[in-house]
Wavefront OBJ file of the C-alpha trace (Angstrom):
o trace
v 103.751 86.866 136.933
v 102.492 85.147 133.870
v 104.412 82.120 132.126
v 103.288 80.724 128.958
v 104.934 79.658 125.466
v 104.674 80.739 121.887
v 105.921 78.625 118.984
v 108.359 76.760 121.551
v 109.761 80.047 123.120
v 109.222 80.845 126.730
v 106.991 83.824 127.333
v 106.937 85.851 130.578
v 104.344 88.465 131.336
v 102.821 91.018 133.644
v 99.141 91.780 134.224
v 97.472 95.004 135.701
v 93.791 95.386 136.262
v 93.260 96.729 132.871
v 96.128 95.290 130.549
v 98.526 92.353 130.077
v 102.127 92.500 128.686
v 103.903 89.494 127.273
v 107.620 89.204 126.361
v 109.900 86.485 124.924
v 113.423 86.837 126.710
v 115.222 84.647 124.293
v 114.360 86.800 121.242
v 115.922 90.201 122.518
v 113.434 90.690 125.260
v 110.874 91.228 122.484
v 107.369 92.156 123.701
v 105.000 90.306 121.557
v 101.567 91.146 123.016
v 100.135 94.108 124.694
v 96.391 93.742 125.309
v 93.656 95.904 126.750
v 91.641 93.493 128.994
v 88.497 95.701 128.747
v 88.149 95.934 124.881
v 90.381 93.074 124.140
v 92.357 95.006 121.565
v 95.824 93.703 120.708
v 98.286 96.648 120.194
v 101.320 94.681 119.126
v 101.524 94.097 115.404
v 102.935 90.868 113.871
v 103.188 89.431 110.466
v 99.952 87.445 109.473
v 101.666 83.968 109.393
v 101.625 81.077 111.870
v 105.443 81.047 112.459
v 105.701 84.710 113.064
v 108.709 84.401 115.702
v 112.149 83.253 114.904
v 115.740 83.920 116.035
v 118.201 86.324 114.392
v 122.080 86.938 114.545
v 124.068 90.063 114.942
v 124.516 91.751 111.506
v 121.123 90.462 110.277
v 119.011 92.930 108.371
v 116.166 93.842 110.626
v 113.775 93.488 107.611
v 114.478 89.716 107.868
v 113.472 89.629 111.613
v 110.112 88.933 112.832
v 109.528 92.688 113.254
v 106.975 91.725 115.774
v 105.661 93.962 118.542
v 108.209 96.098 120.662
v 112.068 95.793 120.730
v 114.937 98.150 121.912
v 117.397 99.846 119.555
v 120.768 100.830 121.148
v 123.304 102.484 120.249
v 121.886 103.040 116.713
v 118.859 102.393 114.818
v 120.230 102.260 111.273
v 123.395 100.348 110.380
v 126.387 102.675 110.323
v 129.948 102.898 111.239
v 131.198 104.957 114.186
v 134.908 105.112 115.448
v 135.728 102.224 113.228
v 132.861 99.994 114.552
v 130.281 98.447 112.258
v 127.030 98.906 114.071
v 124.410 96.533 113.022
v 121.001 97.414 111.853
v 118.600 98.385 114.703
v 121.458 98.048 117.176
v 123.077 95.463 119.301
v 120.494 94.095 121.710
v 117.292 93.098 119.654
v 118.727 89.608 118.369
v 120.357 88.610 121.807
v 119.052 86.238 124.509
v 117.939 88.329 127.495
v 118.477 86.208 130.723
v 115.987 87.474 133.263
v 117.088 88.433 136.702
v 115.725 85.953 139.216
v 115.597 88.344 142.121
v 113.630 90.761 139.930
v 111.169 88.043 138.918
v 110.489 87.277 142.492
v 109.572 90.950 142.825
v 107.280 90.878 139.718
v 109.673 92.619 137.503
v 111.031 91.588 134.100
v 114.590 92.661 134.336
v 117.613 91.785 132.122
v 120.963 93.351 131.768
v 122.622 92.756 128.326
v 126.377 93.571 127.311
v 126.233 94.983 123.737
v 128.166 92.840 121.182
v 130.119 95.642 119.346
v 130.201 98.783 121.561
v 131.625 98.977 125.255
v 128.049 99.453 126.625
v 125.968 97.495 129.040
v 122.095 97.828 128.561
v 119.542 97.088 131.174
v 115.705 97.140 131.110
v 113.287 96.174 133.789
v 109.392 96.232 133.394
v 107.134 96.528 136.471
v 103.379 97.316 136.947
v 102.886 100.769 138.951
v 100.095 101.121 141.463
v 98.110 102.929 138.870
v 98.296 100.168 136.420
v 100.769 101.513 134.045
v 103.626 99.493 132.764
v 106.835 101.175 133.777
v 110.052 100.562 131.830
v 113.228 101.390 133.695
v 116.348 101.724 131.760
v 120.095 102.118 132.267
v 123.070 102.223 129.723
v 126.615 101.991 131.118
v 129.840 102.836 129.536
v 132.496 100.265 130.333
v 135.262 102.099 128.311
v 137.762 104.771 129.041
v 136.527 107.105 126.420
v 133.088 109.031 126.146
v 130.692 107.194 123.915
v 127.933 108.805 121.677
v 124.672 106.751 121.605
v 121.199 106.581 120.505
v 118.480 104.661 122.352
v 115.066 104.297 120.758
v 111.893 102.591 121.929
v 110.733 100.447 119.017
v 107.044 99.419 118.966
v 105.234 98.260 116.024
v 101.562 98.870 116.624
v 98.453 97.704 114.991
v 96.308 100.269 113.220
v 92.454 100.144 113.344
v 89.822 102.267 111.737
v 89.510 105.424 113.709
v 92.716 105.576 115.322
v 94.322 109.039 115.540
v 97.659 110.452 117.094
v 97.659 112.720 119.966
v 101.092 114.588 120.250
v 101.928 117.689 122.391
v 100.765 120.948 120.848
v 104.410 122.017 120.448
v 104.901 119.499 117.620
v 104.358 121.476 114.538
v 106.704 119.900 112.261
v 108.752 116.637 111.521
v 112.157 116.450 110.259
v 112.170 113.444 107.747
v 114.712 110.756 107.861
v 113.291 108.012 105.455
v 110.356 107.012 103.340
v 109.262 105.242 100.193
v 106.420 106.258 98.086
v 106.266 109.860 99.309
v 107.581 113.075 97.961
v 110.546 113.777 100.388
v 114.166 114.120 100.821
v 116.349 113.362 103.765
v 116.164 116.297 106.231
v 113.159 117.848 104.773
v 110.809 119.618 107.236
v 107.020 118.723 106.906
v 104.361 120.535 108.715
v 102.495 118.505 111.299
v 99.842 117.252 111.301
v 98.829 118.245 107.690
v 101.891 118.466 105.472
v 100.109 118.120 102.345
v 96.286 119.425 101.819
v 94.107 116.429 102.789
v 96.843 114.248 104.079
v 96.607 114.008 107.953
v 99.585 112.409 109.710
v 97.658 112.173 112.806
v 95.193 109.981 111.047
v 98.250 107.697 109.745
v 97.682 108.851 106.391
v 100.411 109.183 103.624
v 100.736 110.362 100.218
v 101.255 107.578 97.903
v 99.063 105.013 99.895
v 98.937 102.217 99.572
v 102.584 101.213 99.525
v 104.005 104.214 101.273
v 106.070 104.630 104.437
v 107.565 107.502 106.239
v 109.991 108.232 109.157
v 110.292 111.575 110.773
v 111.455 113.172 114.050
v 109.987 115.892 116.415
v 112.066 117.762 119.112
v 113.754 118.605 121.062
v 110.427 118.427 123.104
v 109.491 120.148 126.469
v 106.733 117.530 127.118
v 107.400 113.729 126.803
v 103.880 112.642 125.697
v 102.454 110.701 122.853
v 99.328 108.521 122.365
v 97.166 106.589 119.913
v 93.470 106.976 120.504
v 90.367 105.553 119.028
v 87.056 107.569 119.805
v 84.892 104.937 118.300
v 86.020 102.082 120.538
v 87.448 104.174 123.461
v 90.819 102.554 123.190
v 94.008 104.535 124.103
v 97.645 103.762 124.343
v 99.712 106.582 125.929
v 103.480 106.863 126.391
v 105.003 109.279 128.861
v 108.633 110.029 129.670
v 110.921 112.855 130.786
v 111.712 114.972 127.853
v 114.759 116.539 129.641
v 116.595 113.123 129.505
v 114.735 111.729 126.252
v 114.174 114.774 124.172
v 112.980 113.474 120.837
v 110.124 111.564 119.368
v 110.470 109.341 116.188
v 107.236 108.694 114.255
v 107.162 105.694 111.736
v 104.033 105.219 109.501
v 103.700 102.302 107.292
v 100.788 102.182 104.949
v 101.325 99.116 102.770
v 105.032 98.956 102.308
v 105.858 95.114 102.221
v 102.143 94.551 102.626
v 102.146 95.757 106.109
v 100.169 98.430 107.852
v 101.512 99.641 111.362
v 102.652 102.605 113.336
v 105.383 103.264 115.808
v 105.819 106.014 118.434
v 109.435 106.060 119.272
v 110.676 108.149 122.148
v 114.472 108.410 121.516
v 117.659 110.039 122.918
v 118.611 111.600 119.460
v 118.142 111.572 115.882
v 118.146 110.620 112.995
v 118.253 106.622 113.004
v 121.858 106.557 112.043
v 124.205 107.278 115.049
v 126.754 108.265 112.481
v 124.529 110.968 111.096
v 123.339 111.974 114.620
v 126.978 112.637 115.399
v 128.254 114.067 112.015
v 125.469 116.125 110.868
v 122.215 116.378 113.103
v 124.242 116.785 116.290
v 121.517 115.174 118.174
v 122.551 112.284 120.400
v 123.218 111.178 123.910
v 126.965 110.963 125.322
v 128.130 108.731 128.082
v 131.308 109.716 130.014
v 134.039 107.160 130.630
v 132.605 104.690 133.168
v 129.477 106.648 133.175
v 125.786 105.400 133.447
v 122.591 106.958 132.006
v 119.112 106.428 133.685
v 115.720 106.983 132.222
v 112.087 105.639 132.395
v 109.073 105.350 130.252
v 105.388 104.806 131.280
v 102.960 102.878 129.081
v 99.290 103.199 129.945
v 96.417 101.377 128.227
v 92.762 102.133 128.675
l 1 2 3 4 5 6 7 8 9 10 11 12 13 14 15 16 17 18 19 20 21 22 23 24 25 26 27 28 29 30 31 32 33 34 35 36 37 38 39 40 41 42 43 44 45 46 47 48 49 50 51 52 53 54 55 56 57 58 59 60 61 62 63 64 65 66 67 68 69 70 71 72 73 74 75 76 77 78 79 80 81 82 83 84 85 86 87 88 89 90 91 92 93 94 95 96 97 98 99 100 101 102 103 104 105 106 107 108 109 110 111 112 113 114 115 116 117 118 119 120 121 122 123 124 125 126 127 128 129 130 131 132 133 134 135 136 137 138 139 140 141 142 143 144 145 146 147 148 149 150 151 152 153 154 155 156 157 158 159 160 161 162 163 164 165 166 167 168 169 170 171 172 173 174 175 176 177 178 179 180 181 182 183 184 185 186 187 188 189 190 191 192 193 194 195 196 197 198 199 200 201 202 203 204 205 206 207 208 209 210 211 212 213 214 215 216 217 218 219 220 221 222 223 224 225 226 227 228 229 230 231 232 233 234 235 236 237 238 239 240 241 242 243 244 245 246 247 248 249 250 251 252 253 254 255 256 257 258 259 260 261 262 263 264 265 266 267 268 269 270 271 272 273 274 275 276 277 278 279 280 281 282 283 284 285 286 287 288 289 290 291 292 293 294 295 296 297 298 299 300 301 302 303 304 305
C-alpha cells in the first residue's frame, strides 16, 4: 500500500509488478495517476498548471472541477431532473470525501462506501490488485428506498493522448449514437459509422472533423463483449478495460481535440445511455433499475502493459 501527498491532499495507492495507481480519497475517490512502470507512461490526464487539484461542492459545474484522471458518475452524468430531484452534473459522488475502509486497507484494498446526496442510493467501490497484476474495480449500488430507482453508472477516465495512440474496440462496434459535441457536424441522436464516419476522419485514431477545438461524445451498445483498449504500436503501451457486458452493456466514447485547450480521451463503460438519466429513462430507454431495497454488483478490470 502506497501513501503520499499531492498539494496537501492525502494520496493512497496500489502497485503491481507493472503499474501504479494513486487516488485521493478526499476528492471523490479520484484516481490522479495511472502509470506504467515499464515505459513510464502516465495515462491520467490533468490540467497543465501547478495547482491542478481542488475541492468541489454538490451542484458545481463539472467544467469547474479539476477534471483530472478518473472519477465515478452515478446516478447520472449530465445534470437533469428525475422524479422531482435535481441531479447534479456528473452525479452525486465525485465531489464527496470518500472515507476508506480500514479493514479493507489492511487487506491492500482501497474501498469506500458513499451515500448519495440527493438520491436514495449508496455507492461502493473497491480497488485491488489481482494475481495477474490487473487493477480490479468492484462496485455495488444499493437502493435504500421503497420504490424502484432508475440509474446510470459510468466509469469516467480522462486519458492522456500521445502520438500513435489508437482505439481497439470489439468488431461488433460499427456505429456510435451521438449525444454531444462541439465543432463537429452532428445532432443529438445521430448515428455515425465507426471507425470512419467521414472519409479520412478516423475516430479510432482520436481524430475529429473540426480539429482543433472539437469534441464529441457517443455511445456503442448494447454490447456482447465488454472490452476497450488504447494501444500504441510505437511505444508498446496498452491500456485495456474488461467488464461483463451482460451487466454493463454500453460503452461511452469521449474525444476532446482542443476544446478548452485540452486534448484527452475517455473510454466509459456504462450501465446506460445517454449522459442524462432523464433522457435515458424518457427517450433512449437504456438504463439500470434497482428494485426496492435492491443491490446491483459489477466489476471492471484495468490492465496496463
